[in-house]
C-alpha positions, 0 to 999 in steps of 0.5 A: 705660381702663374703670372696671373697670380696677382697684379701688383698695384704698388710695391709694399714695404717690408712687413716690419715697416708696413704701418698699414698692415701692422695696424690692420693686424692690431685691429683684427686682434681687437675684433677677436677680443670683442668676439671673445667678450660676446661669446662669454656673454652669450654662454653665461646668459644662456646658462642662467636662463636655460638648461645646460643642454639648451645652453649648449645648443645656443652656443653652437647654433651658429655652426649649422647656418655657417656650414650650409652657406659657407660654400656660397660665401666662398664663391661670392668672395671669388667674384666680388670685391672682398672688402665690400663683403667684409664691410657689409657683413661687419655692418650687419653684425653691428645691427644684430648686436644693437638689436640684441642689446636693445631687446634685452634692455627692454625685456628679459633675455630669452633663448629665442633672442640668443638663438637668433643672434647666434644664428645671424652671426653664423650666417655673417661668418659664412660670408665674411670669413672666405672674403677675409681669407683672401686679404693676406694675398692682396696685402703682402708678397708671398715671401712675407706671408709666413711672417704675416701669418705668424704675427696675425695668429699671435695677436689674434690669440692675445686678443682672444685671451684678453677678451675672454679674461675681460668677458666675465668681468664685463657681463657681471658688471654691465650685463649682456647689453654692455657686452654686446655694445663692447663687441659692436664697438670693435666691429665699428673700428674694423669697418672704419679701418677697412673703409678709410685705410685698408687698401689692397696692393695686389688685385686678385683675378675674379671668377666670371659673374655670368657663371652664377653662384651655384656654378661657381661652387661646382667649379670650385669642386672641379678645381679641387679634383683637377689640382692634386697639390691643392686637393691634398693641401685642402683635405689636410687642412680640413682634418687638422682640428678633428684629432686635436680638438676632441683630445683637448676639449673632452680628453683633458677634462676626462683625464683631470676628473679621472685622476682628481686633478680638478678643474684648475688643472684643465685651465692650466693645461689649456694655458700651456697649449695657448702659450705654446702656440704663441711660441710656435708662431714666434719660432716661424719668424725666427727660424723659418724652414726652407720648404714651409709645407714640409716643415708644417706637416712634419710638425703635425706628425710630432703633434700626433705623438703629443696627442697620444701622450695626453693619455698617460695619467701623469700631470707632468706628462700631460702638461708637457704634451700640451706644450708640444701640441701648442707649439706644433699647432702654432708653428704648423698653422702659420706655415700652412696658412701662408702656403695656402694663401700663396699657392692656391689659384688666386681666383679660387681662394675664397672657395678653397677657404670655405671648403677647409672651414667646412671640415670643422663645421660638419665633422667636428661634432662627429669627432667629439662624439666618437672620442666620448664614445671611445672613452666610455667603452675603452680605457681612457688612453685608447682614444688619445692614442687612436686620434694621435695615430690618425693625425700622423697617418693623415700627414703621410699623403701631403708629405709624399706629395711632390708638388707640396714638397717643392713649394718654397715661399722664399724662392717662389713655387717650384711648380711654376 
């Protein structure tokens, strides 16, 4: 990394004694729990007032505006103070939740109000997430990023699981307005924490405001074309979920239905994925590879094999494959997230973060549809094997990239 990587304001303490960062991670997990409560409430309410097809449209409506605006959000995150962006769009989220709750309190919930709220959240996500993606680099040293990422992902998954478990109870007990109020409270806590306590230790370079936002977007793509290591890393991160997402979301349900395992088996398999992911993140803290990117991409080769194993019609094999997929996902996502935050040029972090997210938003519907089509036309094992093999092939370019192979966050980036 260059000397312009970041300007240290003050030396942070080790992560195990860094109270500010620990509290920030806990607040983020609380916010994830609130989001899960809101998601359950929207899905449940949509199913009650509309057809399954319309309910699916409501739940997915936020992805379209997010995909359209995400690149602009990334360009802004590289130009302005990310904390201010996070405060602004969390504030807008609170307003949206308050309006939705008041509307439903005074009249019956409608598809229109659910769509409006979901779309508004998608727009907020397009600006908030690239800004939030720059925060780890501003809080901890590069050597601490894998540990930060591991703790963050573990707490986030725990928060999401707790929120999902509480969401069904809350929407049944206090309805959609109460669920919206619960999520609004979590966002208010985030706003208060960012305003009062969260203070970056490292100042990231900013892109030139005079260039204009659209020119900033174009500059991000030019940087992607010029920096081979960043390009390989971003392309790999953009495509990671395209193999495992359909296999878990559609494939597990199809396997359970075909073999008569029942819906409870799907829940158990998903729980094994989630538990494995937490174990994988913990392993990173205990046994971190010397070269983080190489370790992560090798783990994802194993994940590709795990996806292929899902096609075997044995519940024991499928369960073991789910555990393997979860562990490799938790292990690799922690290492790649840390590698990304530490090695991407600091004045391009927001734009590169938005491009990686764009892969999921734009291509995931196609990947889901293709998996379903393959499962209809061919034996069920075939899409699992195909998607697993494609993930393994996707790992070949990053594993052969010399710059990525040389990166070690413990000893710095050898490219420098």
